[in-house]
VEXROMAR-253052 format. One record per residue (C-alpha): residue in one letter; x, y, z. Coordinates in nm, 3 decimals. Example, Ala and Ser with C-alpha at 12.3 -4.5 7.8 and 13.67 -1.06 7.14 Angstrom:
<nodes>
<node resn="a" c1="1.230" c2="-0.450" c3="0.780"/>
<node resn="s" c1="1.367" c2="-0.106" c3="0.714"/>
</nodes>
This chain:
<nodes>
<node resn="m" c1="-2.838" c2="3.512" c3="-2.110"/>
<node resn="i" c1="-3.027" c2="3.256" c3="-1.909"/>
<node resn="r" c1="-2.851" c2="2.977" c3="-2.100"/>
<node resn="l" c1="-2.510" c2="3.120" c3="-2.019"/>
<node resn="s" c1="-2.575" c2="3.140" c3="-1.645"/>
<node resn="t" c1="-2.730" c2="2.790" c3="-1.641"/>
<node resn="l" c1="-2.436" c2="2.649" c3="-1.835"/>
<node resn="l" c1="-2.193" c2="2.834" c3="-1.608"/>
<node resn="s" c1="-2.362" c2="2.710" c3="-1.290"/>
<node resn="r" c1="-2.368" c2="2.350" c3="-1.417"/>
<node resn="t" c1="-1.998" c2="2.368" c3="-1.511"/>
<node resn="a" c1="-1.911" c2="2.510" c3="-1.169"/>
<node resn="a" c1="-2.114" c2="2.234" c3="-0.999"/>
<node resn="a" c1="-1.939" c2="1.967" c3="-1.210"/>
<node resn="l" c1="-1.597" c2="2.110" c3="-1.124"/>
<node resn="l" c1="-1.687" c2="2.120" c3="-0.755"/>
<node resn="m" c1="-1.813" c2="1.762" c3="-0.764"/>
<node resn="g" c1="-1.505" c2="1.643" c3="-0.955"/>
<node resn="s" c1="-1.265" c2="1.806" c3="-0.712"/>
<node resn="m" c1="-1.450" c2="1.652" c3="-0.417"/>
<node resn="l" c1="-1.425" c2="1.309" c3="-0.576"/>
<node resn="m" c1="-1.056" c2="1.360" c3="-0.644"/>
<node resn="l" c1="-0.991" c2="1.461" c3="-0.283"/>
<node resn="a" c1="-1.193" c2="1.166" c3="-0.157"/>
<node resn="g" c1="-0.988" c2="0.936" c3="-0.381"/>
<node resn="c" c1="-0.663" c2="1.071" c3="-0.242"/>
<node resn="h" c1="-0.766" c2="0.991" c3="0.114"/>
<node resn="l" c1="-0.923" c2="0.655" c3="0.042"/>
<node resn="g" c1="-0.781" c2="0.399" c3="0.286"/>
<node resn="g" c1="-0.552" c2="0.653" c3="0.446"/>
<node resn="t" c1="-0.725" c2="0.679" c3="0.780"/>
<node resn="k" c1="-0.530" c2="0.603" c3="1.093"/>
<node resn="g" c1="-0.807" c2="0.386" c3="1.237"/>
<node resn="e" c1="-0.750" c2="0.114" c3="0.978"/>
<node resn="a" c1="-0.415" c2="-0.009" c3="1.110"/>
<node resn="i" c1="-0.351" c2="-0.377" c3="1.049"/>
<node resn="k" c1="-0.353" c2="-0.581" c3="1.367"/>
<node resn="t" c1="-0.067" c2="-0.824" c3="1.421"/>
<node resn="e" c1="-0.297" c2="-1.108" c3="1.528"/>
<node resn="q" c1="-0.482" c2="-1.091" c3="1.194"/>
<node resn="m" c1="-0.162" c2="-1.125" c3="0.989"/>
<node resn="q" c1="0.040" c2="-1.365" c3="1.209"/>
<node resn="g" c1="0.021" c2="-1.665" c3="0.971"/>
<node resn="k" c1="0.065" c2="-1.464" c3="0.652"/>
<node resn="f" c1="0.445" c2="-1.426" c3="0.680"/>
<node resn="d" c1="0.706" c2="-1.663" c3="0.542"/>
<node resn="t" c1="0.925" c2="-1.639" c3="0.854"/>
<node resn="t" c1="0.868" c2="-1.512" c3="1.206"/>
<node resn="l" c1="1.157" c2="-1.405" c3="1.432"/>
<node resn="q" c1="1.150" c2="-1.289" c3="1.790"/>
<node resn="a" c1="1.365" c2="-1.017" c3="1.944"/>
<node resn="y" c1="1.585" c2="-1.139" c3="2.226"/>
<node resn="k" c1="1.824" c2="-0.979" c3="2.475"/>
<node resn="s" c1="2.131" c2="-0.779" c3="2.363"/>
<node resn="g" c1="2.039" c2="-0.759" c3="1.995"/>
<node resn="q" c1="1.996" c2="-1.134" c3="1.955"/>
<node resn="f" c1="1.709" c2="-1.313" c3="1.781"/>
<node resn="l" c1="1.504" c2="-1.625" c3="1.847"/>
<node resn="v" c1="1.500" c2="-1.821" c3="1.520"/>
<node resn="d" c1="1.303" c2="-2.148" c3="1.529"/>
<node resn="g" c1="1.357" c2="-2.170" c3="1.905"/>
<node resn="a" c1="1.733" c2="-2.107" c3="1.893"/>
<node resn="v" c1="1.898" c2="-1.791" c3="2.025"/>
<node resn="l" c1="2.120" c2="-1.648" c3="1.749"/>
<node resn="s" c1="2.335" c2="-1.337" c3="1.730"/>
<node resn="a" c1="2.268" c2="-1.089" c3="1.451"/>
<node resn="l" c1="2.564" c2="-1.230" c3="1.258"/>
<node resn="d" c1="2.436" c2="-1.586" c3="1.296"/>
<node resn="t" c1="2.086" c2="-1.478" c3="1.193"/>
<node resn="g" c1="2.235" c2="-1.322" c3="0.879"/>
<node resn="s" c1="2.421" c2="-1.650" c3="0.816"/>
<node resn="h" c1="2.091" c2="-1.835" c3="0.854"/>
<node resn="f" c1="1.937" c2="-1.621" c3="0.581"/>
<node resn="a" c1="2.248" c2="-1.667" c3="0.363"/>
<node resn="y" c1="2.200" c2="-2.043" c3="0.396"/>
<node resn="l" c1="1.832" c2="-2.013" c3="0.303"/>
<node resn="k" c1="1.932" c2="-1.805" c3="0.001"/>
<node resn="d" c1="2.180" c2="-2.074" c3="-0.109"/>
<node resn="q" c1="1.906" c2="-2.336" c3="-0.075"/>
<node resn="g" c1="1.660" c2="-2.125" c3="-0.275"/>
<node resn="k" c1="1.428" c2="-2.093" c3="0.026"/>
<node resn="l" c1="1.480" c2="-1.728" c3="0.114"/>
<node resn="p" c1="1.158" c2="-1.579" c3="0.257"/>
<node resn="k" c1="0.988" c2="-1.282" c3="0.090"/>
<node resn="t" c1="0.835" c2="-1.148" c3="0.412"/>
<node resn="v" c1="0.966" c2="-1.162" c3="0.768"/>
<node resn="l" c1="0.778" c2="-1.069" c3="1.086"/>
<node resn="l" c1="0.973" c2="-0.954" c3="1.392"/>
<node resn="t" c1="0.785" c2="-0.986" c3="1.722"/>
<node resn="r" c1="0.881" c2="-0.940" c3="2.083"/>
<node resn="s" c1="0.975" c2="-1.241" c3="2.294"/>
<node resn="d" c1="0.898" c2="-1.315" c3="2.656"/>
<node resn="e" c1="1.252" c2="-1.204" c3="2.741"/>
<node resn="s" c1="1.279" c2="-0.875" c3="2.548"/>
<node resn="k" c1="1.088" c2="-0.614" c3="2.358"/>
<node resn="i" c1="1.187" c2="-0.499" c3="2.008"/>
<node resn="r" c1="1.463" c2="-0.244" c3="2.044"/>
<node resn="k" c1="1.623" c2="-0.001" c3="1.801"/>
<node resn="q" c1="1.921" c2="-0.235" c3="1.773"/>
<node resn="h" c1="1.695" c2="-0.517" c3="1.647"/>
<node resn="l" c1="1.538" c2="-0.287" c3="1.386"/>
<node resn="e" c1="1.881" c2="-0.172" c3="1.265"/>
<node resn="f" c1="2.002" c2="-0.531" c3="1.226"/>
<node resn="m" c1="1.686" c2="-0.629" c3="1.039"/>
<node resn="a" c1="1.724" c2="-0.325" c3="0.811"/>
<node resn="r" c1="2.074" c2="-0.450" c3="0.722"/>
<node resn="m" c1="1.941" c2="-0.801" c3="0.648"/>
<node resn="q" c1="1.659" c2="-0.651" c3="0.442"/>
<node resn="l" c1="1.917" c2="-0.469" c3="0.228"/>
<node resn="d" c1="2.145" c2="-0.772" c3="0.202"/>
<node resn="y" c1="1.884" c2="-1.036" c3="0.118"/>
<node resn="g" c1="1.600" c2="-0.840" c3="-0.039"/>
<node resn="f" c1="1.309" c2="-0.955" c3="0.177"/>
<node resn="t" c1="1.057" c2="-0.725" c3="0.343"/>
<node resn="v" c1="1.055" c2="-0.698" c3="0.722"/>
<node resn="y" c1="0.755" c2="-0.600" c3="0.933"/>
<node resn="y" c1="0.759" c2="-0.560" c3="1.308"/>
<node resn="d" c1="0.498" c2="-0.560" c3="1.581"/>
<node resn="d" c1="0.464" c2="-0.215" c3="1.733"/>
<node resn="g" c1="0.213" c2="-0.240" c3="2.015"/>
<node resn="g" c1="-0.021" c2="-0.475" c3="1.829"/>
<node resn="t" c1="-0.001" c2="-0.304" c3="1.489"/>
<node resn="l" c1="0.231" c2="-0.391" c3="1.203"/>
<node resn="k" c1="0.490" c2="-0.150" c3="1.071"/>
<node resn="k" c1="0.725" c2="-0.199" c3="0.779"/>
<node resn="i" c1="1.096" c2="-0.139" c3="0.832"/>
<node resn="n" c1="1.227" c2="0.122" c3="0.590"/>
<node resn="p" c1="1.604" c2="0.070" c3="0.554"/>
<node resn="v" c1="1.649" c2="0.433" c3="0.448"/>
<node resn="d" c1="1.484" c2="0.573" c3="0.762"/>
<node resn="t" c1="1.624" c2="0.303" c3="0.991"/>
<node resn="k" c1="2.002" c2="0.319" c3="1.002"/>
<node resn="a" c1="2.114" c2="-0.023" c3="0.874"/>
<node resn="r" c1="2.365" c2="-0.156" c3="1.124"/>
<node resn="e" c1="2.654" c2="-0.392" c3="1.047"/>
<node resn="l" c1="2.578" c2="-0.741" c3="1.173"/>
<node resn="e" c1="2.782" c2="-0.836" c3="1.476"/>
<node resn="d" c1="2.840" c2="-1.142" c3="1.684"/>
<node resn="y" c1="2.718" c2="-1.161" c3="2.043"/>
<node resn="h" c1="2.979" c2="-1.161" c3="2.317"/>
<node resn="a" c1="2.854" c2="-1.230" c3="2.667"/>
<node resn="p" c1="2.983" c2="-0.995" c3="2.936"/>
<node resn="v" c1="3.289" c2="-1.136" c3="3.110"/>
<node resn="k" c1="3.239" c2="-1.214" c3="3.476"/>
<node resn="m" c1="3.539" c2="-1.179" c3="3.702"/>
<node resn="n" c1="3.592" c2="-1.419" c3="3.988"/>
<node resn="d" c1="3.624" c2="-1.277" c3="4.338"/>
<node resn="e" c1="4.005" c2="-1.318" c3="4.346"/>
<node resn="m" c1="4.048" c2="-1.081" c3="4.051"/>
<node resn="k" c1="3.814" c2="-0.806" c3="4.167"/>
<node resn="g" c1="3.992" c2="-0.486" c3="4.260"/>
<node resn="k" c1="4.314" c2="-0.579" c3="4.081"/>
<node resn="s" c1="4.440" c2="-0.416" c3="3.766"/>
<node resn="a" c1="4.670" c2="-0.553" c3="3.499"/>
<node resn="s" c1="4.950" c2="-0.319" c3="3.609"/>
<node resn="d" c1="4.916" c2="-0.431" c3="3.969"/>
<node resn="s" c1="5.015" c2="-0.793" c3="3.915"/>
<node resn="g" c1="5.213" c2="-0.828" c3="4.232"/>
<node resn="y" c1="5.512" c2="-0.963" c3="4.040"/>
<node resn="d" c1="5.841" c2="-0.835" c3="4.172"/>
<node resn="p" c1="6.146" c2="-0.932" c3="3.960"/>
<node resn="s" c1="6.389" c2="-0.856" c3="4.247"/>
<node resn="r" c1="6.234" c2="-1.136" c3="4.452"/>
<node resn="h" c1="6.336" c2="-1.406" c3="4.203"/>
</nodes>
């Protein structure tokens, strides 16, 4: 009888220890305090882009629309130089907006690279399933009207056919 209770207690202790190890293994590296800092990983990416105003991107110092940025990656793909990892950071002119993430999700689907973005100093990976991939579009600057045209509509042209 003593052997049975000793064997039973040792088995129970082994099961308890095994389950604790299994739980510890599941949570290994999953703590929130171990977020990767952007500064540590800055040079580890193949390409770095910056978010710019109105859904545009700074690519190698040039301001490109989302469509032109996609064309840039299409060119790199044709040349066999398509990056595997892309980092999107904020520029001096603009922060990273939802529109930038949606465009990058579309490019990630189209070209197969992985995109990370800087979210307050920590890196996050863009998931194209969670982020609605947006069709790439060209940038059109807002049209500025001169002072003579302000307050006039297309139907109020001032043309009177009876006067001619």
